[in-house]
DSSP file (Angstrom, degrees, kcal/mol; ACC not computed):
  #  RESIDUE AA STRUCTURE BP1 BP2  ACC     N-H-->O    O-->H-N    N-H-->O    O-->H-N    TCO  KAPPA ALPHA  PHI   PSI    X-CA   Y-CA   Z-CA
    1    1 A M    >>        0   0    0      0, 0.0     3,-1.0     0, 0.0     4,-0.6   0.000 360.0 360.0 360.0 -35.3  -33.2  116.5   56.2
    2    2 A K  H >>  +     0   0    0      1,-0.3     3,-1.2     2,-0.2     4,-0.6   0.876 360.0  57.8 -60.4 -36.7  -31.4  115.2   59.3
    3    3 A A  H 34 S+     0   0    0      1,-0.3    -1,-0.3     2,-0.2     6,-0.2   0.738 102.7  55.1 -66.2 -21.8  -30.1  118.7   60.0
    4    4 A L  H <4 S+     0   0    0     -3,-1.0     3,-0.4     1,-0.2    -1,-0.3   0.595  86.9  80.1 -87.8 -11.1  -33.7  120.0   60.1
    5    5 A D  H << S+     0   0    0     -3,-1.2     2,-0.3    -4,-0.6    -1,-0.2   0.931 116.8   3.9 -58.1 -46.7  -34.7  117.4   62.8
    6    6 A N    ><  -     0   0    0     -4,-0.6     3,-1.9     3,-0.3    -1,-0.3  -0.881  68.8-156.1-144.3 105.9  -33.2  119.6   65.5
    7    7 A Y  T 3  S+     0   0    0     -3,-0.4    37,-0.2    -2,-0.3     3,-0.1   0.773  95.0  48.1 -56.0 -29.3  -31.8  122.9   64.4
    8    8 A F  T 3  S+     0   0    0      1,-0.2     2,-0.4    36,-0.1    -1,-0.3   0.490 108.2  55.4 -94.1  -4.1  -29.5  123.1   67.4
    9    9 A D    <   +     0   0    0     -3,-1.9    -3,-0.3    -6,-0.2    -1,-0.2  -0.825  52.5 147.6-131.8  94.7  -28.1  119.6   67.2
   10   10 A V     >  +     0   0    0     -2,-0.4     4,-3.0    -3,-0.1     5,-0.2   0.150  35.1 113.1-111.7  17.5  -26.5  118.9   63.8
   11   11 A V  H  > S+     0   0    0      1,-0.2     4,-2.2     2,-0.2     5,-0.2   0.937  81.2  42.9 -58.7 -51.0  -23.8  116.5   64.9
   12   12 A D  H  > S+     0   0    0      1,-0.2     4,-2.3     2,-0.2    -1,-0.2   0.921 116.4  48.1 -62.7 -43.8  -25.2  113.4   63.1
   13   13 A A  H  > S+     0   0    0      1,-0.2     4,-2.6     2,-0.2    -1,-0.2   0.897 110.7  51.9 -63.2 -40.2  -26.1  115.4   60.0
   14   14 A F  H  X S+     0   0    0     -4,-3.0     4,-2.1     2,-0.2    -1,-0.2   0.891 109.5  49.4 -64.2 -40.3  -22.6  116.9   59.9
   15   15 A E  H  X S+     0   0    0     -4,-2.2     4,-1.9    -5,-0.2    -2,-0.2   0.910 111.9  48.3 -65.2 -42.1  -21.0  113.5   60.2
   16   16 A M  H  X S+     0   0    0     -4,-2.3     4,-1.9     1,-0.2    -2,-0.2   0.915 112.0  49.2 -63.9 -42.5  -23.2  112.1   57.4
   17   17 A A  H  X S+     0   0    0     -4,-2.6     4,-2.3     1,-0.2    -1,-0.2   0.866 107.4  55.6 -65.5 -35.9  -22.3  115.1   55.2
   18   18 A G  H  X S+     0   0    0     -4,-2.1     4,-2.1     2,-0.2    -1,-0.2   0.891 105.9  51.3 -62.4 -39.7  -18.7  114.6   56.0
   19   19 A D  H  X S+     0   0    0     -4,-1.9     4,-1.6     1,-0.2    -2,-0.2   0.901 109.1  51.2 -62.0 -40.8  -19.0  111.0   54.7
   20   20 A A  H  X S+     0   0    0     -4,-1.9     4,-2.2     1,-0.2    -2,-0.2   0.894 108.4  50.9 -64.6 -40.1  -20.5  112.4   51.5
   21   21 A V  H  < S+     0   0    0     -4,-2.3    -1,-0.2     1,-0.2    -2,-0.2   0.894 108.4  52.3 -64.7 -39.5  -17.7  114.9   51.0
   22   22 A R  H  < S+     0   0    0     -4,-2.1    -1,-0.2     1,-0.2    -2,-0.2   0.854 113.6  44.3 -64.4 -32.9  -15.1  112.1   51.4
   23   23 A K  H  < S+     0   0    0     -4,-1.6    -2,-0.2     1,-0.2    -1,-0.2   0.820 131.7  20.9 -79.5 -32.1  -17.0  110.1   48.7
   24   24 A S    ><  +     0   0    0     -4,-2.2     3,-1.6    -5,-0.1    -1,-0.2  -0.529  69.4 160.9-135.5  67.0  -17.4  113.1   46.4
   25   25 A P  T 3  S+     0   0    0      0, 0.0    -1,-0.1     0, 0.0    -3,-0.1   0.715  75.7  52.2 -65.7 -20.2  -14.8  115.7   47.3
   26   26 A D  T 3  S+     0   0    0     38,-0.1    39,-4.3    -5,-0.0     2,-0.5   0.384  82.3 109.8 -97.8   5.4  -15.0  117.6   44.0
   27   27 A S  B <>  -a   65   0A   0     -3,-1.6     4,-2.1    37,-0.2     5,-0.2  -0.707  52.8-160.3 -85.0 121.4  -18.8  118.0   44.0
   28   28 A F  H  > S+     0   0    0     37,-2.4     4,-2.6    -2,-0.5     5,-0.2   0.921  93.0  52.9 -62.8 -43.8  -20.0  121.6   44.5
   29   29 A A  H  > S+     0   0    0     36,-0.4     4,-2.2     1,-0.2    -1,-0.2   0.915 110.5  46.0 -60.3 -45.3  -23.5  120.4   45.6
   30   30 A V  H  > S+     0   0    0      1,-0.2     4,-2.4     2,-0.2    -1,-0.2   0.918 114.5  47.7 -65.4 -43.5  -22.1  118.0   48.2
   31   31 A N  H  X S+     0   0    0     -4,-2.1     4,-2.4     1,-0.2    -1,-0.2   0.860 110.1  53.7 -65.0 -35.1  -19.7  120.7   49.6
   32   32 A M  H  X S+     0   0    0     -4,-2.6     4,-2.1     2,-0.2    -2,-0.2   0.929 110.4  45.3 -65.6 -45.5  -22.5  123.2   49.6
   33   33 A I  H  X S+     0   0    0     -4,-2.2     4,-2.3     2,-0.2     5,-0.2   0.918 112.4  52.3 -64.0 -43.4  -24.7  121.0   51.7
   34   34 A Y  H  X S+     0   0    0     -4,-2.4     4,-2.2     1,-0.2    -2,-0.2   0.928 112.4  45.0 -56.9 -47.4  -21.8  120.1   54.0
   35   35 A N  H  X S+     0   0    0     -4,-2.4     4,-2.6     2,-0.2    -1,-0.2   0.813 109.4  55.8 -70.8 -30.1  -21.1  123.8   54.6
   36   36 A L  H  X S+     0   0    0     -4,-2.1     4,-2.2     2,-0.2    -1,-0.2   0.917 109.9  46.0 -65.1 -42.1  -24.8  124.7   55.1
   37   37 A I  H  X S+     0   0    0     -4,-2.3     4,-2.1     2,-0.2    -2,-0.2   0.915 113.6  48.6 -66.3 -42.4  -24.9  122.1   57.9
   38   38 A K  H  X S+     0   0    0     -4,-2.2     4,-2.3     1,-0.2    -2,-0.2   0.924 112.1  49.3 -62.4 -43.8  -21.7  123.4   59.4
   39   39 A A  H  X S+     0   0    0     -4,-2.6     4,-2.8     1,-0.2    -2,-0.2   0.869 107.4  55.4 -63.4 -37.2  -23.0  127.0   59.1
   40   40 A Q  H  X S+     0   0    0     -4,-2.2     4,-1.9     2,-0.2    -1,-0.2   0.930 109.6  46.2 -61.5 -45.3  -26.3  125.9   60.8
   41   41 A G  H  X S+     0   0    0     -4,-2.1     4,-0.8     2,-0.2    -2,-0.2   0.913 113.8  48.0 -63.7 -43.0  -24.4  124.5   63.7
   42   42 A L  H ><>S+     0   0    0     -4,-2.3     5,-2.7     1,-0.2     3,-0.8   0.902 110.7  51.3 -64.7 -41.5  -22.2  127.6   64.0
   43   43 A T  H ><5S+     0   0    0     -4,-2.8     3,-1.9     1,-0.3     5,-0.3   0.863 102.3  60.3 -64.4 -36.3  -25.2  130.0   63.8
   44   44 A A  H 3<5S+     0   0    0     -4,-1.9    -1,-0.3     1,-0.3    -2,-0.2   0.767 106.8  47.9 -62.9 -23.9  -26.9  128.0   66.6
   45   45 A F  T <<5S-     0   0    0     -3,-0.8    -1,-0.3    -4,-0.8    -2,-0.2   0.139 127.0 -98.6-103.2  18.5  -24.0  129.0   68.8
   46   46 A G  T < 5S+     0   0    0     -3,-1.9     3,-0.3     1,-0.1    -3,-0.2   0.658  89.5 121.9  79.7  16.1  -24.0  132.6   67.8
   47   47 A E     >< +     0   0    0     -5,-2.7     4,-2.5     1,-0.2    -4,-0.2  -0.294  20.1 136.8-105.1  47.8  -21.2  132.4   65.2
   48   48 A S  H  >  +     0   0    0     -5,-0.3     4,-2.5     1,-0.2     5,-0.2   0.828  69.0  55.5 -67.7 -30.8  -23.2  133.7   62.3
   49   49 A C  H  > S+     0   0    0     -3,-0.3     4,-2.4     2,-0.2    -1,-0.2   0.949 112.7  41.7 -65.0 -47.3  -20.3  135.9   61.0
   50   50 A Y  H  > S+     0   0    0      2,-0.2     4,-2.8     1,-0.2     5,-0.2   0.902 114.0  53.5 -65.4 -40.2  -17.9  133.0   60.9
   51   51 A A  H  X S+     0   0    0     -4,-2.5     4,-2.5     2,-0.2    -2,-0.2   0.920 110.6  46.3 -59.8 -45.4  -20.6  130.8   59.4
   52   52 A S  H  X S+     0   0    0     -4,-2.5     4,-2.8     2,-0.2    -2,-0.2   0.934 114.1  47.2 -63.6 -47.4  -21.3  133.2   56.6
   53   53 A K  H  X S+     0   0    0     -4,-2.4     4,-0.9     1,-0.2    -2,-0.2   0.915 113.1  49.2 -60.9 -44.5  -17.6  133.7   55.9
   54   54 A L  H >< S+     0   0    0     -4,-2.8     3,-0.6     1,-0.2     4,-0.3   0.935 114.2  44.9 -60.6 -47.9  -17.0  130.0   55.9
   55   55 A F  H >< S+     0   0    0     -4,-2.5     3,-2.0     1,-0.2     4,-0.2   0.926 109.3  54.5 -64.5 -44.8  -19.9  129.3   53.6
   56   56 A L  H >< S+     0   0    0     -4,-2.8     3,-1.5     1,-0.3     4,-0.3   0.673  89.0  78.2 -66.9 -15.2  -19.1  132.1   51.2
   57   57 A S  G X< S+     0   0    0     -4,-0.9     3,-1.4    -3,-0.6    -1,-0.3   0.695  76.1  77.6 -65.3 -16.5  -15.6  130.7   50.7
   58   58 A L  G X  S+     0   0    0     -3,-2.0     3,-1.4    -4,-0.3    -1,-0.3   0.812  81.1  67.2 -60.2 -29.3  -17.2  128.1   48.4
   59   59 A K  G <  S+     0   0    0     -3,-1.5    -1,-0.3     1,-0.3    -2,-0.2   0.769  96.2  56.0 -62.7 -23.8  -17.4  130.8   45.7
   60   60 A N  G <  S+     0   0    0     -3,-1.4    -1,-0.3    -4,-0.3    -2,-0.1  -0.034  83.3  91.6-100.7  30.0  -13.6  130.8   45.6
   61   61 A K    X   +     0   0    0     -3,-1.4     3,-1.7     1,-0.1    -1,-0.1  -0.660  39.7 165.0-123.9  75.9  -13.2  127.1   44.8
   62   62 A P  T 3   +     0   0    0      0, 0.0     4,-0.1     0, 0.0    -1,-0.1   0.662  68.6  74.2 -67.3 -14.1  -13.1  126.8   41.1
   63   63 A E  T 3  S+     0   0    0     -3,-0.1     2,-0.2     2,-0.1   -35,-0.0   0.649  76.2  97.5 -74.1 -13.1  -11.8  123.2   41.4
   64   64 A L  S <  S-     0   0    0     -3,-1.7     2,-0.5    -6,-0.2   -37,-0.2  -0.553  83.8-115.3 -77.9 140.0  -15.2  122.0   42.4
   65   65 A K  B     -a   27   0A   0    -39,-4.3   -37,-2.4    -2,-0.2     2,-1.3  -0.626  25.7-127.6 -75.7 122.5  -17.4  120.4   39.7
   66   66 A M        +     0   0    0     -2,-0.5    -1,-0.1     1,-0.2     4,-0.1  -0.581  47.7 153.6 -75.8  96.3  -20.5  122.6   39.3
   67   67 A D        +     0   0    0     -2,-1.3     2,-0.3     2,-0.1    -1,-0.2  -0.164  47.3  77.6-119.3  36.5  -23.3  120.1   39.6
   68   68 A I  S    S-     0   0    0    -39,-0.0     2,-0.2   -40,-0.0   -40,-0.0  -0.989  88.7 -96.9-142.5 148.1  -26.0  122.4   40.8
   69   69 A K     >  -     0   0    0     -2,-0.3     4,-2.1     1,-0.1     3,-0.3  -0.450  26.7-135.9 -67.2 134.6  -28.3  124.8   39.0
   70   70 A K  H  > S+     0   0    0      1,-0.2     4,-2.2     2,-0.2    -1,-0.1   0.834 103.7  60.0 -60.8 -32.8  -26.9  128.3   39.2
   71   71 A E  H  > S+     0   0    0      1,-0.2     4,-1.0     2,-0.2    -1,-0.2   0.921 108.1  44.2 -61.8 -43.6  -30.5  129.6   39.9
   72   72 A S  H  > S+     0   0    0     -3,-0.3     4,-1.4     1,-0.2     3,-0.4   0.912 111.6  53.9 -65.7 -42.9  -30.7  127.5   43.0
   73   73 A M  H  X S+     0   0    0     -4,-2.1     4,-2.5     1,-0.2     5,-0.2   0.872 100.8  59.2 -61.6 -39.9  -27.2  128.4   44.1
   74   74 A S  H  X S+     0   0    0     -4,-2.2     4,-2.3     1,-0.2    -1,-0.2   0.865 102.9  52.5 -62.8 -36.5  -27.9  132.1   43.9
   75   75 A Y  H  X S+     0   0    0     -4,-1.0     4,-2.1    -3,-0.4    -1,-0.2   0.912 111.1  46.7 -64.4 -42.2  -30.7  132.0   46.5
   76   76 A V  H  X S+     0   0    0     -4,-1.4     4,-2.5     2,-0.2    -2,-0.2   0.927 113.8  47.0 -67.5 -44.8  -28.5  130.1   49.0
   77   77 A F  H  X S+     0   0    0     -4,-2.5     4,-2.3     1,-0.2    -1,-0.2   0.888 110.4  53.5 -64.7 -38.2  -25.6  132.5   48.6
   78   78 A E  H  X S+     0   0    0     -4,-2.3     4,-1.8    -5,-0.2    -1,-0.2   0.917 110.6  47.2 -60.9 -43.5  -27.9  135.5   48.9
   79   79 A Y  H  X S+     0   0    0     -4,-2.1     4,-1.7     1,-0.2    -2,-0.2   0.919 112.4  48.5 -64.1 -45.0  -29.2  134.1   52.2
   80   80 A M  H  X S+     0   0    0     -4,-2.5     4,-1.2     1,-0.2    -1,-0.2   0.831 109.4  52.9 -69.0 -31.4  -25.8  133.4   53.5
   81   81 A E  H  < S+     0   0    0     -4,-2.3     4,-0.3    -5,-0.2    -1,-0.2   0.892 106.9  53.4 -66.8 -38.8  -24.6  136.9   52.6
   82   82 A A  H >< S+     0   0    0     -4,-1.8     3,-1.0     1,-0.2     4,-0.3   0.868 103.1  57.0 -64.0 -36.6  -27.5  138.3   54.5
   83   83 A I  H 3< S+     0   0    0     -4,-1.7     3,-0.3     1,-0.2    -1,-0.2   0.876 114.7  38.0 -61.4 -37.2  -26.6  136.4   57.6
   84   84 A G  T >< S+     0   0    0     -4,-1.2     3,-1.7    -3,-0.2    -1,-0.2   0.296  83.4 107.3 -97.7  10.2  -23.1  138.0   57.5
   85   85 A K  T <  S+     0   0    0     -3,-1.0    -1,-0.2    -4,-0.3    -2,-0.1   0.783  81.7  46.5 -63.5 -28.0  -24.2  141.5   56.4
   86   86 A D  T 3  S+     0   0    0     -3,-0.3    -1,-0.3    -4,-0.3     2,-0.2   0.337  87.2 115.0 -95.6   7.2  -23.6  143.1   59.8
   87   87 A C    <   -     0   0    0     -3,-1.7     3,-0.1     1,-0.1    -3,-0.0  -0.535  61.1-144.5 -79.8 143.3  -20.2  141.5   60.4
   88   88 A K  S    S+     0   0    0      1,-0.2     2,-0.6    -2,-0.2    -1,-0.1   0.873  88.6  43.3 -74.2 -37.8  -17.2  143.7   60.5
   89   89 A I              0   0    0      1,-0.1    -1,-0.2     0, 0.0   -36,-0.1  -0.937 360.0 360.0-116.3 115.5  -14.8  141.3   58.8
   90   90 A M              0   0    0     -2,-0.6    -1,-0.1    -3,-0.1    -2,-0.1   0.289 360.0 360.0-124.4 360.0  -16.1  139.4   55.8
């Protein structure tokens, strides 16, 4: 919710999410939120290709504990793929 306060300033939210990742490094849900906040910050600075690529790298982390409903996850991944659809390198 903190990341939604100001779309262009996610520093505080990113720090809070970083604390959550340190506490639960193997949680897919926590890592997903962390990467969404990071992607939001990158997108605000015109780095949507990098943001999309970074976020989609979560798909290649089988060591994370799947603690989120797959139905929910698919919507987020679909959105992040759309952000990077016009990128030359994915």
